[in-house]
C-alpha positions, 0 to 999 in steps of 0.5 A: 731118560730114554734108552742108550744104544752103544754101537760101532761108530760109522762115518756119519758119526765123525763130526760128533766124535771129533766135536767131543774130542775137542770139547775140553782144554786139552782136546781144544789144543790138539783137535781140529773139528773144522777139518774132518779130512784127517779124521775120515782117513783115520776112521777108514784105517780103523775100520779095516783093522779087526782089533779096533773098535771105534764106539759111540753111545747114542741117545734119542738119535744123537751121539752123546759119547765115544771111546776107542777099544783096541784089542792087543794079543801078546806074549807077556802074562802067559800069552794074554790078550789085553784091551786098551780103552782110549779117547773116552768122551761124553757130550757136555750135556750128558756129563754126570748122568752115568753115561761114562760109567756105562761106556766103561762097563760096556768096554770091560764086558766087550773086552771079556767077550773078545777074550781079553784078560786085562783092560788098561787105559792111560789118562793125562796127568792133568785129568784128576777128575778122570783118575778118580772116576777110573779108580771108582770103577776098579782101575788101579794106577799101577804104571807110569806112562810115557809118550814121545811125539814124532 
């Protein structure tokens, strides 16, 4: 297996990122890989925000994983800065290879490097395999999350 490169995503990575976002039962219902225009606009917004880190994992020149890391300064926890890991996806050919673990470990180390004292994430209640994965990496299911579509 060749070396893995984890780096900032670029505009050319969008088709691969969106394809991975859509490649599961939940993503298939909410993503539109055939229409990249809204994703390009969102990527441009993210690129202008210094606290947003859209990241890809590349192996043999091919995007095989992605996640978004958001750094949030705050007042709670004595003014702690936290990071939020979102939209973790691994290409179907790489699932079970350890790539997901490498991506999350990268996000944790990057969060430390950026001065965060807490890393958090949410996971859809239907993703029981993902919940076991995150718990295995040391995350605890300590909160209940809520969403309100607008």
